[in-house]
N, C-alpha and C positions, 0 to 999 in steps of 0.2 A: 248128825246135822246140827250145826249151831246157828245157821242163818235164818232170819225171819222169812225170806222168800221160800227157802227150801221147806220150812215147816208149813207155810201156807199151802204150797203145792201138794205136799204129802196129805194134809187133812182134806183139802178140796177134792183131790183125786179119790180119796177113800169114800167121801160122801157121794160123789157123782157115781161111783161104782154101785153104791147101795141104791141109787135111783135108777139103775139099769142102763147107764151109759157106758159104752165101751171106751176106755181111756188108756192111752199110752203116754208115758212120761219119758222124755229124752234126758239122758245123763251122759257124762263123758266116760269113756271106757274104763279108766282106772278106779271108778267109784262104785262099781256094781259088778257082781258075778253074772255069768251068762244064764239066761233063762229065769232071772229073778222077777218076782212079783211083790207088790206091797203086801205085807202079811195080812191074811184074812180077807183078801180081795182078789179080783181078777185083773187088777191094774198091772199092765205090762211095763217093765222097765226096759226101755229101748236104748241100747248102748251105741253111741256114735263116737268115733275117734275124733280127737282134736289135738293140735300141737300144744305142748306144754310151754306156752309163752305167757308170762304173767299178765301182760297188758292186753294181749290180743286173743287169749284162749277162748273166753266167753263169746266174743263176736264171731270168730271163725267157726266155733262149734255151732252157734245158732244158724249160720249160713249153711253148714253141712246138714243140719237137721231139716231146714226148709227144703233143701234139694231132695232129701229123702222123702219128705212129706209130699213133694210135688210128684213123685213117682207113685206113692201109695194112695194119694188122693183121699185123705180123711174128710169128714164133713166140715171140719173146722180145726184151726190151730189156735192155741192160746199162748201168747208170749208174755212173760213176766219181766217187769223192770225196764227202765228206760235204756240201759245199755244194749241188751239184745234187740230192743225195738228199732235200732238202726236198720235192721234187716227186714222190717215190715214192707217197704216198697218192693223188695225182691219177691217176697211172698205174694204180693198183689199182682206183680207182673207175671208170676207163674200161675195165676188163676186161683189162688187159695183164699178161703174166707178166714179173716183174722180178727180175733179179739185180743186186746192187750190189757194188762193191769199195771198201773202206775203205783209203785210201792214206796215212793218218796223221791225227793229231789237229790238224786245221787251226785249230781254235778256240784252240790254244795259240800260234799264230804272233803275233809281237810287233806286226805291222802293224795288227791288227784292234782296233777299239774294243769296248766292252762289248756293244752291241747286236749287232754282227756275230758276236762270239764266241758269244753265246747262240743265234743263228740257226744257226751251224755245229754247235753241240752238238745242236740239235734235228734237224739233218740226220742225225747219228749215231743218234739215237733212232728216226728214221723208217726208217733202214736196218734196225735191230734188230727193229722191230715190224711193218713192212709189206712188206719185200721177201721174195720167195719163198726166196732163198738169199743169204747174205752172205759175201763173201770178204774177206781182209785180207792185205796184203803183208808184215806183220811178224809173226814167230812169237810174240814176247812180247806184242805188242799184241793179237793174236787170242786168246791165252789170257786176258788181262785183260778184254777185251770180252765173251768168252763167259761168264766168271764174273759180270761186272757185270749183263748183260742176260738171263742164263740162256737164251741163244739162240746156237747155234753160229755163230761167225765162222771159216770154214774158212781155213786158212793156204794161200795161193797167192801166192808172192813175186813181186817184180820179177825181171827176167832180164837176161842179158847174152849177147852173141854173141862167141865166141872169135875173135880177130882173125886175118885172113889177112895174107900178106906185104904190107907197106906200099909204096905207090907213092911216088916222091920228092915232097916238098912243100917249098915255099919259106917256110913259116910261121916256122921257126926263124930263117932269115935276115931275114925281115921284122921280127921282134921282137928281133933282135940277141941271140939265145940260142945257147948252146953245149950240146951233149948232156951230160947228167948234171951241169949247172951251174946248175940252177934247181929251185925248189920250186913245185909246181902246186896250185891249187885250182880246181874247176869247179863252178859253181852259179849260179842266179839271184842277183843282188845284192839280197838282202832281209835284214832284221835278224836273223832266226833262223839265218842262215848264219854269223854272227859274224866277218865280214871284218875289222872293226875290232880284234877280239881278235888276229887273225892278223897284221895289220899292226903292232900294238903289240908282239907277241912278236918279230916280225922285226926291229924297230928295236933290240932288245936283243942281237941276235946280231952277231958280227963276221965273218960268212961272206964272206971275201975272194973276189971273183969270182963269188959266187952271187947269183941273182936270184929274187925272189918273183913268180910269174905268177898273176894273177887273171883267169880266163876266165869271162865271163858278162855279163849286162846287168840293170839294175833293171827291175822291172815298173812299171805305172802307179801302183800304190799305194805305191811305195817310192822315188820320185824324190828326196825329201829325204835319205833314207838313202844313196842312190846318190851324191849330192853330197858327203856326209860321207866316203864311201869314196874318192872322187876326191881330195878335199882331203888326207886322211890319206896316200894313196899319193904324192901330189905332194910331201909334206913328209918322206917317208921314202926313204932311199937304196935304190936297186936294187929298186924295185917297178914292175912293168909291168902295166897294165890292157890285157888282150888283146881285150876285147869278146867278142861271141858267136862261138864257133867250132864247127864241126860237120864231119862227114865225115872226109876224109883229114887235114885240118888238126888236128882234135881228136885223132885217133889218133896223129899225130906228136908232139903235145904230151905225151900219156900215155907214149908209147914211150920218149921221151928224158928224162923227168923223173927227177931224183934222189930225189924224195919227193912223194907226193900227200897233202895235208892237208885235212881237213874238220872244223872245230871247231864244228859246228852245235849249237844248243840244242834243235832239234826236227827229227825225221826220221821217215819211214815206213821204207822201205828204199831208200837213195839209189842210183839207177842209176849215177851218176857214180863212186861208190866201186867198184861191181862192174866197171865199165869199166876203171878204173885197175888193179884187180887182174888183169883179163883180159889187160892189156898188160904184166904182170910188174912193175908199179911197187910199190915199198915204200909202205906207207900208215901214216898217223897220223890217228886220228879221235877225236872226243869219246866219252866213256863212256856214251852213251845206250843204253837197252835194245835198240833196233833195231840198233845197231852191235855190241853185245856178243853178239847172237844169232849173229854170224859166228864167235865163239870165236877171235879173234886172240890173239896173245901180249900180255902186260902192257905191253911196250914200244910197242905199237901204239895204246894208249889214253891219253887225258889227261882230267882232270876238266873238265866244261863251265865256261867262264868263268875258268879259272885260267890267266892269261896267263903267269905265271912258269913253271908246269909245262909249258905249251905251248912256250915258248921253249927250256926245257931239253931237252925231248924232241926238238924239231927239231934242236937242236945235237948231241944224241947220235947221231941218225940220220946227220947230215952228216959227223960226225967218224969214222964207221966206215970202215975200209978197204974200198973197193969190191970186191965179189965178184960172182958170177953173180946175176942178178935172182931174186927169190923166185918160186917156182912155186906158183901158187894154183889150178892146174887142177882138182885133185881136190876142193878146197873149193868150187869154182864149179859142179861137176857138177849139183847140184839146181837151179841157176838158169838152165838152158838153156831157151830160149823154146819149144822143141818139147815139153818136159816140162810147162811152165806151160800151154801151149795145151791139152794133153791133159787136165790137171786141170780147167781151166776148162770144156772141152767136157763133161766128166763132170758138172759142176755144172749146166750148161745142160740136159743130158738128164735130170737128176733133176727139173728143173722142167718141161721140155717134152720128153717122151720121143721125139717124132717129129722133133725138130729135125735138119735136114740131109737128111731123106728126100724133101723136095719143094723144087724151086727156087722162088725168089721174086725179085721185082725191086723196086728202090727208085728211082722217078723223082725227079728233083731238082725241088723246088717252085720254085726260082729260075729254072727253064727253062720254066715254063708260059707260054703266050702272054699278053701284056699285055692287060688288059681295055680294050675300046674304049668 
């Protein structure tokens, strides 16, 4: 999984399971085997078919999941992101109790056309008007949405797990990297992450022996942008495209980076940034409200789209005499998944007071006997 929403759901479901809540997570059939559970938990992965249509897959899948939930009657359903939230009115019509989470203004993403942006904006409206409770991962965005819709968007952020001791990994050797001799960015390769700005800034630096590492892959809607990033990387000295990395490999990349950079033009609250900080990595991010909510120092921010300032700030970070890594632990305390799960469960019980009091099961519709 390389998406922030997927990571959020995985960690939230794991913590809710530890709190004794019966949880089922809906996924599309190609992405999980039958009978699968989240490792170390009783969280059931519920596979529901969806047509493989790039623009409509998520929306149609959400509709099918809601119809399935209408039959199984769980205490509550939790819909993540504004796109799937277009189906909240359907869930309410079917008598389901609904909590939604706003993960960011997806209608501002550069990959979407006018029609898609309007639909995504309508998803936000559906969250505000039809869900029983609305949560938001960004403090500044939750305040803005609460004011705009006159309906509370409760602030419940993304989270991070503090790292344990790392096992040896060969990823640095594979990518021909030396510890503290590379700058790292981790994200999907999509336009709003501004990889081209970062590569352009990197081309203006004279960082002898330093490498820019870009970890991530394009999604299906961003293949053209992905080709542009590959071409720019190939034409620029000391740029490595590391592809999708997870687990110990990703942790090793964070642990040994001289600097983590995220020059995005749009974010909710990026988990990659929290993970970099949890590994003691110095960070440089764009001056979005969601980033400024963390209250980092002025040297940690640069204006969105300002390639000259981005290059200058990277150069300043790399020119400093290496000292002990920054300690972000106290700043990251509110972002522990145990705290986030407790806040989310409180929201659930506000909507469905008896939640967790009775066990329930979620059979997998994909495992039903085939009709003869």
